[in-house]
Predicted model as a PDB file, atoms N, CA, C, CB and O in Angstrom, pLDDT in the B-factor column:
MODEL        1                                                                  
ATOM      1  N   UNK A   1      23.257 -36.560  14.190  1.00 58.00           N  
ATOM      2  CA  UNK A   1      22.913 -37.268  12.977  1.00 58.00           C  
ATOM      3  C   UNK A   1      23.794 -38.510  12.894  1.00 58.00           C  
ATOM      4  CB  UNK A   1      23.084 -36.359  11.720  1.00 58.00           C  
ATOM      5  O   UNK A   1      25.013 -38.430  13.048  1.00 58.00           O  
ATOM      6  N   UNK A   2      23.179 -39.634  12.653  1.00 79.00           N  
ATOM      7  CA  UNK A   2      23.896 -40.910  12.571  1.00 79.00           C  
ATOM      8  C   UNK A   2      24.059 -41.282  11.099  1.00 79.00           C  
ATOM      9  CB  UNK A   2      23.138 -42.041  13.353  1.00 79.00           C  
ATOM     10  O   UNK A   2      23.083 -41.354  10.352  1.00 79.00           O  
ATOM     11  N   UNK A   3      25.288 -41.513  10.704  1.00 81.00           N  
ATOM     12  CA  UNK A   3      25.579 -41.912   9.335  1.00 81.00           C  
ATOM     13  C   UNK A   3      25.762 -43.416   9.262  1.00 81.00           C  
ATOM     14  CB  UNK A   3      26.830 -41.191   8.808  1.00 81.00           C  
ATOM     15  O   UNK A   3      26.288 -44.043  10.182  1.00 81.00           O  
ATOM     16  N   UNK A   4      25.324 -43.971   8.171  1.00 88.00           N  
ATOM     17  CA  UNK A   4      25.584 -45.382   7.898  1.00 88.00           C  
ATOM     18  C   UNK A   4      26.561 -45.457   6.733  1.00 88.00           C  
ATOM     19  CB  UNK A   4      24.257 -46.163   7.580  1.00 88.00           C  
ATOM     20  O   UNK A   4      26.625 -44.548   5.905  1.00 88.00           O  
ATOM     21  N   UNK A   5      27.307 -46.527   6.678  1.00 91.00           N  
ATOM     22  CA  UNK A   5      28.346 -46.682   5.673  1.00 91.00           C  
ATOM     23  C   UNK A   5      28.164 -47.987   4.909  1.00 91.00           C  
ATOM     24  CB  UNK A   5      29.729 -46.634   6.321  1.00 91.00           C  
ATOM     25  O   UNK A   5      27.605 -48.959   5.417  1.00 91.00           O  
ATOM     26  N   UNK A   6      28.652 -47.977   3.677  1.00 93.00           N  
ATOM     27  CA  UNK A   6      28.642 -49.166   2.839  1.00 93.00           C  
ATOM     28  C   UNK A   6      30.082 -49.510   2.489  1.00 93.00           C  
ATOM     29  CB  UNK A   6      27.784 -48.950   1.553  1.00 93.00           C  
ATOM     30  O   UNK A   6      30.862 -48.630   2.125  1.00 93.00           O  
ATOM     31  N   UNK A   7      30.433 -50.773   2.595  1.00 93.00           N  
ATOM     32  CA  UNK A   7      31.774 -51.240   2.278  1.00 93.00           C  
ATOM     33  C   UNK A   7      31.862 -51.523   0.779  1.00 93.00           C  
ATOM     34  CB  UNK A   7      32.133 -52.507   3.105  1.00 93.00           C  
ATOM     35  O   UNK A   7      31.168 -52.398   0.261  1.00 93.00           O  
ATOM     36  N   UNK A   8      32.731 -50.767   0.087  1.00 93.00           N  
ATOM     37  CA  UNK A   8      32.944 -50.952  -1.340  1.00 93.00           C  
ATOM     38  C   UNK A   8      34.435 -51.181  -1.559  1.00 93.00           C  
ATOM     39  CB  UNK A   8      32.426 -49.721  -2.166  1.00 93.00           C  
ATOM     40  O   UNK A   8      35.239 -50.259  -1.428  1.00 93.00           O  
ATOM     41  N   UNK A   9      34.794 -52.410  -1.890  1.00 94.00           N  
ATOM     42  CA  UNK A   9      36.195 -52.784  -2.145  1.00 94.00           C  
ATOM     43  C   UNK A   9      37.121 -52.384  -0.994  1.00 94.00           C  
ATOM     44  CB  UNK A   9      36.682 -52.135  -3.439  1.00 94.00           C  
ATOM     45  O   UNK A   9      38.236 -51.917  -1.224  1.00 94.00           O  
ATOM     46  N   UNK A  10      36.663 -52.564   0.220  1.00 93.00           N  
ATOM     47  CA  UNK A  10      37.494 -52.252   1.379  1.00 93.00           C  
ATOM     48  C   UNK A  10      37.407 -50.809   1.844  1.00 93.00           C  
ATOM     49  CB  UNK A  10      38.902 -52.569   1.070  1.00 93.00           C  
ATOM     50  O   UNK A  10      38.016 -50.465   2.857  1.00 93.00           O  
ATOM     51  N   UNK A  11      36.683 -49.965   1.155  1.00 94.00           N  
ATOM     52  CA  UNK A  11      36.507 -48.574   1.543  1.00 94.00           C  
ATOM     53  C   UNK A  11      35.110 -48.385   2.115  1.00 94.00           C  
ATOM     54  CB  UNK A  11      36.741 -47.629   0.342  1.00 94.00           C  
ATOM     55  O   UNK A  11      34.134 -48.889   1.560  1.00 94.00           O  
ATOM     56  N   UNK A  12      35.014 -47.658   3.224  1.00 91.00           N  
ATOM     57  CA  UNK A  12      33.708 -47.350   3.802  1.00 91.00           C  
ATOM     58  C   UNK A  12      33.222 -46.020   3.242  1.00 91.00           C  
ATOM     59  CB  UNK A  12      33.778 -47.305   5.359  1.00 91.00           C  
ATOM     60  O   UNK A  12      33.824 -44.975   3.490  1.00 91.00           O  
ATOM     61  N   UNK A  13      32.139 -46.065   2.490  1.00 89.00           N  
ATOM     62  CA  UNK A  13      31.558 -44.868   1.891  1.00 89.00           C  
ATOM     63  C   UNK A  13      30.252 -44.532   2.603  1.00 89.00           C  
ATOM     64  CB  UNK A  13      31.320 -45.065   0.369  1.00 89.00           C  
ATOM     65  O   UNK A  13      29.434 -45.421   2.842  1.00 89.00           O  
ATOM     66  N   UNK A  14      30.043 -43.246   2.949  1.00 87.00           N  
ATOM     67  CA  UNK A  14      28.809 -42.883   3.648  1.00 87.00           C  
ATOM     68  C   UNK A  14      27.603 -42.997   2.717  1.00 87.00           C  
ATOM     69  CB  UNK A  14      28.912 -41.454   4.210  1.00 87.00           C  
ATOM     70  O   UNK A  14      27.692 -42.714   1.523  1.00 87.00           O  
ATOM     71  N   UNK A  15      26.480 -43.414   3.286  1.00 83.00           N  
ATOM     72  CA  UNK A  15      25.225 -43.482   2.542  1.00 83.00           C  
ATOM     73  C   UNK A  15      24.545 -42.116   2.634  1.00 83.00           C  
ATOM     74  CB  UNK A  15      24.291 -44.621   3.095  1.00 83.00           C  
ATOM     75  O   UNK A  15      23.839 -41.823   3.599  1.00 83.00           O  
ATOM     76  N   UNK A  16      24.766 -41.303   1.633  1.00 76.00           N  
ATOM     77  CA  UNK A  16      24.212 -39.956   1.613  1.00 76.00           C  
ATOM     78  C   UNK A  16      23.006 -39.915   0.687  1.00 76.00           C  
ATOM     79  CB  UNK A  16      25.276 -38.928   1.169  1.00 76.00           C  
ATOM     80  O   UNK A  16      22.982 -40.571  -0.355  1.00 76.00           O  
ATOM     81  N   UNK A  17      22.005 -39.133   1.083  1.00 73.00           N  
ATOM     82  CA  UNK A  17      20.820 -38.973   0.244  1.00 73.00           C  
ATOM     83  C   UNK A  17      20.689 -37.516  -0.156  1.00 73.00           C  
ATOM     84  CB  UNK A  17      19.541 -39.459   0.977  1.00 73.00           C  
ATOM     85  O   UNK A  17      21.122 -36.617   0.564  1.00 73.00           O  
ATOM     86  N   UNK A  18      20.099 -37.302  -1.287  1.00 68.00           N  
ATOM     87  CA  UNK A  18      19.905 -35.973  -1.844  1.00 68.00           C  
ATOM     88  C   UNK A  18      18.408 -35.719  -1.916  1.00 68.00           C  
ATOM     89  CB  UNK A  18      20.578 -35.832  -3.253  1.00 68.00           C  
ATOM     90  O   UNK A  18      17.733 -36.218  -2.817  1.00 68.00           O  
ATOM     91  N   UNK A  19      17.890 -34.949  -0.974  1.00 68.00           N  
ATOM     92  CA  UNK A  19      16.453 -34.730  -0.878  1.00 68.00           C  
ATOM     93  C   UNK A  19      15.924 -33.799  -1.960  1.00 68.00           C  
ATOM     94  CB  UNK A  19      16.112 -34.172   0.473  1.00 68.00           C  
ATOM     95  O   UNK A  19      14.758 -33.900  -2.340  1.00 68.00           O  
ATOM     96  N   UNK A  20      16.756 -32.900  -2.462  1.00 65.00           N  
ATOM     97  CA  UNK A  20      16.303 -31.955  -3.476  1.00 65.00           C  
ATOM     98  C   UNK A  20      16.028 -32.628  -4.808  1.00 65.00           C  
ATOM     99  CB  UNK A  20      17.326 -30.865  -3.662  1.00 65.00           C  
ATOM    100  O   UNK A  20      15.373 -32.041  -5.670  1.00 65.00           O  
ATOM    101  N   UNK A  21      16.509 -33.832  -4.992  1.00 65.00           N  
ATOM    102  CA  UNK A  21      16.273 -34.545  -6.243  1.00 65.00           C  
ATOM    103  C   UNK A  21      14.800 -34.774  -6.499  1.00 65.00           C  
ATOM    104  CB  UNK A  21      16.997 -35.864  -6.234  1.00 65.00           C  
ATOM    105  O   UNK A  21      14.362 -34.778  -7.649  1.00 65.00           O  
ATOM    106  N   UNK A  22      14.027 -34.967  -5.436  1.00 68.00           N  
ATOM    107  CA  UNK A  22      12.590 -35.150  -5.582  1.00 68.00           C  
ATOM    108  C   UNK A  22      11.925 -33.865  -6.056  1.00 68.00           C  
ATOM    109  CB  UNK A  22      11.973 -35.609  -4.262  1.00 68.00           C  
ATOM    110  O   UNK A  22      10.934 -33.911  -6.785  1.00 68.00           O  
ATOM    111  N   UNK A  23      12.458 -32.726  -5.651  1.00 71.00           N  
ATOM    112  CA  UNK A  23      11.896 -31.441  -6.050  1.00 71.00           C  
ATOM    113  C   UNK A  23      12.222 -31.108  -7.500  1.00 71.00           C  
ATOM    114  CB  UNK A  23      12.409 -30.340  -5.139  1.00 71.00           C  
ATOM    115  O   UNK A  23      11.507 -30.331  -8.132  1.00 71.00           O  
ATOM    116  N   UNK A  24      13.286 -31.684  -8.029  1.00 74.00           N  
ATOM    117  CA  UNK A  24      13.680 -31.399  -9.405  1.00 74.00           C  
ATOM    118  C   UNK A  24      12.638 -31.902 -10.407  1.00 74.00           C  
ATOM    119  CB  UNK A  24      15.035 -32.032  -9.703  1.00 74.00           C  
ATOM    120  O   UNK A  24      12.542 -31.376 -11.516  1.00 74.00           O  
ATOM    121  N   UNK A  25      11.862 -32.912 -10.025  1.00 74.00           N  
ATOM    122  CA  UNK A  25      10.827 -33.430 -10.910  1.00 74.00           C  
ATOM    123  C   UNK A  25       9.715 -32.418 -11.125  1.00 74.00           C  
ATOM    124  CB  UNK A  25      10.253 -34.715 -10.350  1.00 74.00           C  
ATOM    125  O   UNK A  25       9.002 -32.494 -12.126  1.00 74.00           O  
ATOM    126  N   UNK A  26       9.551 -31.474 -10.210  1.00 83.00           N  
ATOM    127  CA  UNK A  26       8.477 -30.493 -10.273  1.00 83.00           C  
ATOM    128  C   UNK A  26       8.894 -29.202 -10.974  1.00 83.00           C  
ATOM    129  CB  UNK A  26       7.996 -30.179  -8.885  1.00 83.00           C  
ATOM    130  O   UNK A  26       8.062 -28.314 -11.162  1.00 83.00           O  
ATOM    131  N   UNK A  27      10.145 -29.082 -11.359  1.00 87.00           N  
ATOM    132  CA  UNK A  27      10.648 -27.834 -11.933  1.00 87.00           C  
ATOM    133  C   UNK A  27      10.086 -27.565 -13.321  1.00 87.00           C  
ATOM    134  CB  UNK A  27      12.156 -27.865 -11.996  1.00 87.00           C  
ATOM    135  O   UNK A  27       9.827 -28.480 -14.103  1.00 87.00           O  
ATOM    136  N   UNK A  28       9.909 -26.294 -13.596  1.00 90.00           N  
ATOM    137  CA  UNK A  28       9.484 -25.870 -14.917  1.00 90.00           C  
ATOM    138  C   UNK A  28      10.626 -25.182 -15.643  1.00 90.00           C  
ATOM    139  CB  UNK A  28       8.275 -24.943 -14.822  1.00 90.00           C  
ATOM    140  O   UNK A  28      11.792 -25.315 -15.271  1.00 90.00           O  
ATOM    141  N   UNK A  29      10.276 -24.460 -16.665  1.00 92.00           N  
ATOM    142  CA  UNK A  29      11.250 -23.801 -17.535  1.00 92.00           C  
ATOM    143  C   UNK A  29      12.171 -22.847 -16.765  1.00 92.00           C  
ATOM    144  CB  UNK A  29      10.526 -23.040 -18.634  1.00 92.00           C  
ATOM    145  O   UNK A  29      13.389 -22.881 -16.942  1.00 92.00           O  
ATOM    146  N   UNK A  30      11.593 -22.000 -15.917  1.00 93.00           N  
ATOM    147  CA  UNK A  30      12.386 -20.967 -15.252  1.00 93.00           C  
ATOM    148  C   UNK A  30      13.278 -21.536 -14.158  1.00 93.00           C  
ATOM    149  CB  UNK A  30      11.476 -19.912 -14.667  1.00 93.00           C  
ATOM    150  O   UNK A  30      14.353 -20.998 -13.892  1.00 93.00           O  
ATOM    151  N   UNK A  31      12.852 -22.597 -13.534  1.00 91.00           N  
ATOM    152  CA  UNK A  31      13.704 -23.268 -12.556  1.00 91.00           C  
ATOM    153  C   UNK A  31      14.941 -23.869 -13.213  1.00 91.00           C  
ATOM    154  CB  UNK A  31      12.919 -24.357 -11.830  1.00 91.00           C  
ATOM    155  O   UNK A  31      16.047 -23.775 -12.681  1.00 91.00           O  
ATOM    156  N   UNK A  32      14.740 -24.488 -14.380  1.00 92.00           N  
ATOM    157  CA  UNK A  32      15.879 -25.054 -15.102  1.00 92.00           C  
ATOM    158  C   UNK A  32      16.799 -23.975 -15.650  1.00 92.00           C  
ATOM    159  CB  UNK A  32      15.394 -25.936 -16.236  1.00 92.00           C  
ATOM    160  O   UNK A  32      18.015 -24.157 -15.688  1.00 92.00           O  
ATOM    161  N   UNK A  33      16.226 -22.850 -16.077  1.00 94.00           N  
ATOM    162  CA  UNK A  33      17.062 -21.741 -16.542  1.00 94.00           C  
ATOM    163  C   UNK A  33      17.923 -21.196 -15.408  1.00 94.00           C  
ATOM    164  CB  UNK A  33      16.189 -20.620 -17.128  1.00 94.00           C  
ATOM    165  O   UNK A  33      19.101 -20.897 -15.606  1.00 94.00           O  
ATOM    166  N   UNK A  34      17.336 -21.070 -14.225  1.00 95.00           N  
ATOM    167  CA  UNK A  34      18.087 -20.589 -13.060  1.00 95.00           C  
ATOM    168  C   UNK A  34      19.186 -21.578 -12.681  1.00 95.00           C  
ATOM    169  CB  UNK A  34      17.141 -20.360 -11.863  1.00 95.00           C  
ATOM    170  O   UNK A  34      20.303 -21.175 -12.360  1.00 95.00           O  
ATOM    171  N   UNK A  35      18.870 -22.869 -12.718  1.00 93.00           N  
ATOM    172  CA  UNK A  35      19.869 -23.893 -12.411  1.00 93.00           C  
ATOM    173  C   UNK A  35      21.042 -23.814 -13.383  1.00 93.00           C  
ATOM    174  CB  UNK A  35      19.236 -25.293 -12.456  1.00 93.00           C  
ATOM    175  O   UNK A  35      22.198 -23.884 -12.967  1.00 93.00           O  
ATOM    176  N   UNK A  36      20.753 -23.670 -14.669  1.00 95.00           N  
ATOM    177  CA  UNK A  36      21.814 -23.580 -15.666  1.00 95.00           C  
ATOM    178  C   UNK A  36      22.656 -22.325 -15.469  1.00 95.00           C  
ATOM    179  CB  UNK A  36      21.222 -23.597 -17.071  1.00 95.00           C  
ATOM    180  O   UNK A  36      23.877 -22.361 -15.622  1.00 95.00           O  
ATOM    181  N   UNK A  37      21.996 -21.205 -15.126  1.00 97.00           N  
ATOM    182  CA  UNK A  37      22.738 -19.967 -14.873  1.00 97.00           C  
ATOM    183  C   UNK A  37      23.680 -20.139 -13.685  1.00 97.00           C  
ATOM    184  CB  UNK A  37      21.769 -18.797 -14.618  1.00 97.00           C  
ATOM    185  O   UNK A  37      24.860 -19.796 -13.767  1.00 97.00           O  
ATOM    186  N   UNK A  38      23.158 -20.668 -12.588  1.00 96.00           N  
ATOM    187  CA  UNK A  38      24.005 -20.859 -11.407  1.00 96.00           C  
ATOM    188  C   UNK A  38      25.160 -21.809 -11.707  1.00 96.00           C  
ATOM    189  CB  UNK A  38      23.175 -21.397 -10.233  1.00 96.00           C  
ATOM    190  O   UNK A  38      26.292 -21.575 -11.283  1.00 96.00           O  
ATOM    191  N   UNK A  39      24.873 -22.860 -12.426  1.00 95.00           N  
ATOM    192  CA  UNK A  39      25.892 -23.868 -12.724  1.00 95.00           C  
ATOM    193  C   UNK A  39      26.995 -23.307 -13.620  1.00 95.00           C  
ATOM    194  CB  UNK A  39      25.251 -25.085 -13.390  1.00 95.00           C  
ATOM    195  O   UNK A  39      28.167 -23.632 -13.434  1.00 95.00           O  
ATOM    196  N   UNK A  40      26.630 -22.470 -14.588  1.00 97.00           N  
ATOM    197  CA  UNK A  40      27.605 -21.970 -15.553  1.00 97.00           C  
ATOM    198  C   UNK A  40      28.269 -20.659 -15.153  1.00 97.00           C  
ATOM    199  CB  UNK A  40      26.946 -21.794 -16.870  1.00 97.00           C  
ATOM    200  O   UNK A  40      29.405 -20.404 -15.554  1.00 97.00           O  
ATOM    201  N   UNK A  41      27.585 -19.813 -14.366  1.00 97.00           N  
ATOM    202  CA  UNK A  41      28.123 -18.485 -14.072  1.00 97.00           C  
ATOM    203  C   UNK A  41      28.373 -18.224 -12.593  1.00 97.00           C  
ATOM    204  CB  UNK A  41      27.193 -17.451 -14.593  1.00 97.00           C  
ATOM    205  O   UNK A  41      29.148 -17.328 -12.257  1.00 97.00           O  
ATOM    206  N   UNK A  42      27.754 -18.961 -11.719  1.00 96.00           N  
ATOM    207  CA  UNK A  42      27.943 -18.831 -10.272  1.00 96.00           C  
ATOM    208  C   UNK A  42      28.148 -20.215  -9.675  1.00 96.00           C  
ATOM    209  CB  UNK A  42      26.727 -18.115  -9.606  1.00 96.00           C  
ATOM    210  O   UNK A  42      27.380 -20.665  -8.825  1.00 96.00           O  
ATOM    211  N   UNK A  43      29.193 -20.872 -10.134  1.00 96.00           N  
ATOM    212  CA  UNK A  43      29.414 -22.271  -9.795  1.00 96.00           C  
ATOM    213  C   UNK A  43      29.623 -22.476  -8.300  1.00 96.00           C  
ATOM    214  CB  UNK A  43      30.605 -22.805 -10.556  1.00 96.00           C  
ATOM    215  O   UNK A  43      29.158 -23.474  -7.749  1.00 96.00           O  
ATOM    216  N   UNK A  44      30.308 -21.557  -7.632  1.00 96.00           N  
ATOM    217  CA  UNK A  44      30.530 -21.736  -6.197  1.00 96.00           C  
ATOM    218  C   UNK A  44      29.211 -21.657  -5.433  1.00 96.00           C  
ATOM    219  CB  UNK A  44      31.515 -20.680  -5.668  1.00 96.00           C  
ATOM    220  O   UNK A  44      28.990 -22.435  -4.504  1.00 96.00           O  
ATOM    221  N   UNK A  45      28.339 -20.735  -5.807  1.00 95.00           N  
ATOM    222  CA  UNK A  45      27.018 -20.633  -5.176  1.00 95.00           C  
ATOM    223  C   UNK A  45      26.214 -21.890  -5.443  1.00 95.00           C  
ATOM    224  CB  UNK A  45      26.256 -19.393  -5.689  1.00 95.00           C  
ATOM    225  O   UNK A  45      25.540 -22.405  -4.551  1.00 95.00           O  
ATOM    226  N   UNK A  46      26.283 -22.387  -6.673  1.00 93.00           N  
ATOM    227  CA  UNK A  46      25.579 -23.607  -7.045  1.00 93.00           C  
ATOM    228  C   UNK A  46      26.056 -24.784  -6.197  1.00 93.00           C  
ATOM    229  CB  UNK A  46      25.780 -23.908  -8.537  1.00 93.00           C  
ATOM    230  O   UNK A  46      25.242 -25.557  -5.691  1.00 93.00           O  
ATOM    231  N   UNK A  47      27.369 -24.919  -6.043  1.00 92.00           N  
ATOM    232  CA  UNK A  47      27.929 -26.040  -5.276  1.00 92.00           C  
ATOM    233  C   UNK A  47      27.543 -25.957  -3.795  1.00 92.00           C  
ATOM    234  CB  UNK A  47      29.462 -26.067  -5.415  1.00 92.00           C  
ATOM    235  O   UNK A  47      27.217 -26.972  -3.180  1.00 92.00           O  
ATOM    236  N   UNK A  48      27.579 -24.750  -3.227  1.00 92.00           N  
ATOM    237  CA  UNK A  48      27.220 -24.583  -1.816  1.00 92.00           C  
ATOM    238  C   UNK A  48      25.754 -24.939  -1.608  1.00 92.00           C  
ATOM    239  CB  UNK A  48      27.497 -23.133  -1.343  1.00 92.00           C  
ATOM    240  O   UNK A  48      25.418 -25.658  -0.668  1.00 92.00           O  
ATOM    241  N   UNK A  49      24.877 -24.437  -2.482  1.00 91.00           N  
ATOM    242  CA  UNK A  49      23.452 -24.737  -2.352  1.00 91.00           C  
ATOM    243  C   UNK A  49      23.186 -26.226  -2.546  1.00 91.00           C  
ATOM    244  CB  UNK A  49      22.639 -23.920  -3.363  1.00 91.00           C  
ATOM    245  O   UNK A  49      22.327 -26.795  -1.873  1.00 91.00           O  
ATOM    246  N   UNK A  50      23.904 -26.848  -3.444  1.00 87.00           N  
ATOM    247  CA  UNK A  50      23.749 -28.276  -3.689  1.00 87.00           C  
ATOM    248  C   UNK A  50      24.175 -29.088  -2.468  1.00 87.00           C  
ATOM    249  CB  UNK A  50      24.564 -28.697  -4.916  1.00 87.00           C  
ATOM    250  O   UNK A  50      23.475 -30.018  -2.065  1.00 87.00           O  
ATOM    251  N   UNK A  51      25.318 -28.741  -1.881  1.00 84.00           N  
ATOM    252  CA  UNK A  51      25.822 -29.475  -0.728  1.00 84.00           C  
ATOM    253  C   UNK A  51      24.977 -29.256   0.522  1.00 84.00           C  
ATOM    254  CB  UNK A  51      27.248 -29.076  -0.453  1.00 84.00           C  
ATOM    255  O   UNK A  51      24.869 -30.151   1.361  1.00 84.00           O  
ATOM    256  N   UNK A  52      24.381 -28.079   0.654  1.00 87.00           N  
ATOM    257  CA  UNK A  52      23.534 -27.795   1.811  1.00 87.00           C  
ATOM    258  C   UNK A  52      22.091 -28.220   1.572  1.00 87.00           C  
ATOM    259  CB  UNK A  52      23.587 -26.313   2.148  1.00 87.00           C  
ATOM    260  O   UNK A  52      21.229 -27.999   2.423  1.00 87.00           O  
ATOM    261  N   UNK A  53      21.826 -28.823   0.433  1.00 84.00           N  
ATOM    262  CA  UNK A  53      20.509 -29.331   0.070  1.00 84.00           C  
ATOM    263  C   UNK A  53      19.452 -28.224   0.035  1.00 84.00           C  
ATOM    264  CB  UNK A  53      20.087 -30.415   1.044  1.00 84.00           C  
ATOM    265  O   UNK A  53      18.305 -28.430   0.431  1.00 84.00           O  
ATOM    266  N   UNK A  54      19.866 -27.042  -0.449  1.00 90.00           N  
ATOM    267  CA  UNK A  54      18.967 -25.900  -0.577  1.00 90.00           C  
ATOM    268  C   UNK A  54      18.607 -25.614  -2.026  1.00 90.00           C  
ATOM    269  CB  UNK A  54      19.595 -24.673   0.044  1.00 90.00           C  
ATOM    270  O   UNK A  54      17.741 -24.781  -2.291  1.00 90.00           O  
ATOM    271  N   UNK A  55      19.250 -26.283  -2.960  1.00 90.00           N  
ATOM    272  CA  UNK A  55      19.093 -25.961  -4.368  1.00 90.00           C  
ATOM    273  C   UNK A  55      17.683 -26.217  -4.870  1.00 90.00           C  
ATOM    274  CB  UNK A  55      20.070 -26.750  -5.185  1.00 90.00           C  
ATOM    275  O   UNK A  55      17.115 -25.368  -5.557  1.00 90.00           O  
ATOM    276  N   UNK A  56      17.112 -27.352  -4.549  1.00 89.00           N  
ATOM    277  CA  UNK A  56      15.773 -27.692  -5.033  1.00 89.00           C  
ATOM    278  C   UNK A  56      14.724 -26.698  -4.569  1.00 89.00           C  
ATOM    279  CB  UNK A  56      15.391 -29.080  -4.576  1.00 89.00           C  
ATOM    280  O   UNK A  56      13.872 -26.279  -5.353  1.00 89.00           O  
ATOM    281  N   UNK A  57      14.779 -26.320  -3.305  1.00 90.00           N  
ATOM    282  CA  UNK A  57      13.822 -25.354  -2.759  1.00 90.00           C  
ATOM    283  C   UNK A  57      13.969 -24.003  -3.444  1.00 90.00           C  
ATOM    284  CB  UNK A  57      14.013 -25.202  -1.243  1.00 90.00           C  
ATOM    285  O   UNK A  57      12.973 -23.369  -3.794  1.00 90.00           O  
ATOM    286  N   UNK A  58      15.205 -23.562  -3.633  1.00 93.00           N  
ATOM    287  CA  UNK A  58      15.460 -22.280  -4.286  1.00 93.00           C  
ATOM    288  C   UNK A  58      14.924 -22.281  -5.720  1.00 93.00           C  
ATOM    289  CB  UNK A  58      16.966 -21.969  -4.283  1.00 93.00           C  
ATOM    290  O   UNK A  58      14.281 -21.321  -6.145  1.00 93.00           O  
ATOM    291  N   UNK A  59      15.185 -23.343  -6.451  1.00 93.00           N  
ATOM    292  CA  UNK A  59      14.738 -23.406  -7.844  1.00 93.00           C  
ATOM    293  C   UNK A  59      13.217 -23.442  -7.947  1.00 93.00           C  
ATOM    294  CB  UNK A  59      15.332 -24.632  -8.531  1.00 93.00           C  
ATOM    295  O   UNK A  59      12.647 -22.855  -8.867  1.00 93.00           O  
ATOM    296  N   UNK A  60      12.560 -24.118  -7.022  1.00 91.00           N  
ATOM    297  CA  UNK A  60      11.093 -24.121  -7.013  1.00 91.00           C  
ATOM    298  C   UNK A  60      10.540 -22.730  -6.731  1.00 91.00           C  
ATOM    299  CB  UNK A  60      10.565 -25.113  -5.970  1.00 91.00           C  
ATOM    300  O   UNK A  60       9.549 -22.321  -7.336  1.00 91.00           O  
ATOM    301  N   UNK A  61      11.179 -21.996  -5.812  1.00 93.00           N  
ATOM    302  CA  UNK A  61      10.743 -20.639  -5.506  1.00 93.00           C  
ATOM    303  C   UNK A  61      10.909 -19.725  -6.714  1.00 93.00           C  
ATOM    304  CB  UNK A  61      11.524 -20.084  -4.316  1.00 93.00           C  
ATOM    305  O   UNK A  61      10.027 -18.916  -7.006  1.00 93.00           O  
ATOM    306  N   UNK A  62      12.026 -19.847  -7.415  1.00 93.00           N  
ATOM    307  CA  UNK A  62      12.257 -19.044  -8.618  1.00 93.00           C  
ATOM    308  C   UNK A  62      11.220 -19.371  -9.678  1.00 93.00           C  
ATOM    309  CB  UNK A  62      13.675 -19.281  -9.169  1.00 93.00           C  
ATOM    310  O   UNK A  62      10.675 -18.471 -10.317  1.00 93.00           O  
ATOM    311  N   UNK A  63      10.949 -20.638  -9.863  1.00 91.00           N  
ATOM    312  CA  UNK A  63       9.976 -21.078 -10.866  1.00 91.00           C  
ATOM    313  C   UNK A  63       8.580 -20.526 -10.555  1.00 91.00           C  
ATOM    314  CB  UNK A  63       9.935 -22.618 -10.932  1.00 91.00           C  
ATOM    315  O   UNK A  63       7.896 -20.026 -11.449  1.00 91.00           O  
ATOM    316  N   UNK A  64       8.162 -20.615  -9.295  1.00 91.00           N  
ATOM    317  CA  UNK A  64       6.840 -20.120  -8.903  1.00 91.00           C  
ATOM    318  C   UNK A  64       6.772 -18.597  -9.034  1.00 91.00           C  
ATOM    319  CB  UNK A  64       6.510 -20.545  -7.456  1.00 91.00           C  
ATOM    320  O   UNK A  64       5.744 -18.066  -9.453  1.00 91.00           O  
ATOM    321  N   UNK A  65       7.841 -17.890  -8.685  1.00 91.00           N  
ATOM    322  CA  UNK A  65       7.862 -16.436  -8.784  1.00 91.00           C  
ATOM    323  C   UNK A  65       7.652 -15.980 -10.224  1.00 91.00           C  
ATOM    324  CB  UNK A  65       9.181 -15.886  -8.244  1.00 91.00           C  
ATOM    325  O   UNK A  65       6.833 -15.101 -10.493  1.00 91.00           O  
ATOM    326  N   UNK A  66       8.391 -16.576 -11.136  1.00 88.00           N  
ATOM    327  CA  UNK A  66       8.286 -16.152 -12.533  1.00 88.00           C  
ATOM    328  C   UNK A  66       6.958 -16.568 -13.170  1.00 88.00           C  
ATOM    329  CB  UNK A  66       9.442 -16.729 -13.337  1.00 88.00           C  
ATOM    330  O   UNK A  66       6.477 -15.898 -14.083  1.00 88.00           O  
ATOM    331  N   UNK A  67       6.367 -17.651 -12.705  1.00 83.00           N  
ATOM    332  CA  UNK A  67       5.059 -18.025 -13.215  1.00 83.00           C  
ATOM    333  C   UNK A  67       3.985 -17.045 -12.759  1.00 83.00           C  
ATOM    334  CB  UNK A  67       4.705 -19.434 -12.771  1.00 83.00           C  
ATOM    335  O   UNK A  67       3.016 -16.811 -13.481  1.00 83.00           O  
ATOM    336  N   UNK A  68       4.145 -16.468 -11.567  1.00 85.00           N  
ATOM    337  CA  UNK A  68       3.196 -15.469 -11.083  1.00 85.00           C  
ATOM    338  C   UNK A  68       3.346 -14.141 -11.811  1.00 85.00           C  
ATOM    339  CB  UNK A  68       3.373 -15.259  -9.592  1.00 85.00           C  
ATOM    340  O   UNK A  68       2.378 -13.393 -11.948  1.00 85.00           O  
ATOM    341  N   UNK A  69       4.557 -13.845 -12.278  1.00 83.00           N  
ATOM    342  CA  UNK A  69       4.814 -12.576 -12.954  1.00 83.00           C  
ATOM    343  C   UNK A  69       4.304 -12.549 -14.392  1.00 83.00           C  
ATOM    344  CB  UNK A  69       6.288 -12.287 -12.943  1.00 83.00           C  
ATOM    345  O   UNK A  69       4.099 -11.478 -14.964  1.00 83.00           O  
ATOM    346  N   UNK A  70       4.104 -13.711 -14.961  1.00 72.00           N  
ATOM    347  CA  UNK A  70       3.691 -13.766 -16.371  1.00 72.00           C  
ATOM    348  C   UNK A  70       2.225 -13.477 -16.501  1.00 72.00           C  
ATOM    349  CB  UNK A  70       4.007 -15.127 -16.987  1.00 72.00           C  
ATOM    350  O   UNK A  70       1.691 -13.477 -17.610  1.00 72.00           O  
TER     351      UNK A  70                                                      
ENDMDL                                                                          
END                                                                             
């Protein structure tokens, strides 16, 4: 993987993208509830999933699961 950098005040900062952000637009009530739970009660799990770019996919799966159960 090739990283590109941007020079900001003499510091080279990597140009990182967050792909799960696009999936957040599709979330419903249960996806947001799960996100809030992870953020407030399982913060380490939330941070790991966020950094590995797995959070959006997980929240969409939770949202779809609970919509099927209703």
